[in-house]
C-alpha positions in Angstrom: 72.8 244.7 237.2 72.9 241.3 236.2 76.1 240.4 234.2 75.4 238.4 230.8 77.5 235.6 231.2 77.0 234.4 227.7 79.3 237.5 226.6 82.3 236.4 228.6 84.9 233.2 227.9 85.1 232.5 231.7 82.2 231.9 234.0 84.4 233.4 236.7 82.0 236.5 237.7 79.0 234.0 238.1 81.0 232.0 240.6 82.0 235.2 242.4 78.2 236.4 242.4 77.4 233.4 244.1 79.6 234.2 247.1 78.4 236.3 250.0 79.4 239.9 249.7 82.0 239.2 252.6 83.3 236.0 250.7 83.8 238.0 247.4 85.6 240.8 248.6 88.1 238.0 250.3 88.0 236.0 247.0 88.8 239.4 245.2 92.0 239.4 247.5 92.8 235.8 247.5 92.9 234.6 244.4 95.1 237.2 242.4 97.9 235.7 245.0 97.1 232.8 244.4 97.2 232.9 240.5 100.4 235.0 241.0 98.8 238.0 239.2 97.7 241.5 240.2 94.4 242.4 241.3 93.9 244.4 237.9 95.2 241.3 236.0 92.4 239.3 237.8 89.8 241.5 237.0 90.7 241.8 233.3 90.5 237.8 233.2 87.1 237.8 234.8 86.1 239.8 231.6 88.0 238.5 228.8 84.8 238.2 225.8 84.4 235.0 223.8 86.2 235.5 220.7 89.0 237.3 222.0 92.8 235.9 222.0 93.3 236.5 225.8 93.1 233.1 227.6 93.7 232.0 231.1 96.2 229.1 231.4 95.0 225.7 232.2 97.2 225.7 235.6 95.1 229.2 236.6 92.1 227.5 235.5 92.5 224.7 238.1 93.4 226.5 240.9 90.3 228.8 240.3 88.4 225.2 240.0 90.0 224.1 243.1 88.9 227.5 245.0 85.2 227.2 243.7 84.7 223.5 244.1 83.8 222.9 240.6 85.6 221.4 237.7 87.5 223.3 235.0 85.0 222.9 232.3 82.4 224.4 234.8 84.3 227.6 234.3 84.2 227.9 230.6 81.8 229.4 228.6 82.4 228.4 225.3 82.6 225.1 223.1 
């Protein structure tokens, strides 16, 4: 099932979907460690909806952007 990216505050899921299955599994292991959070917190961060008060801190967004080889702005899904 295709994920509706416009519902979520961040484009992390879209970035993960673009990876091969093997690389996605690795990313789901490595990224929580790099961010200093649990796997469940990382998963929850991927599903923050637009309008929710929860946010990912700028330093963690930069780590994600570095991993995906993009700019922080490319991870944001709202104006």
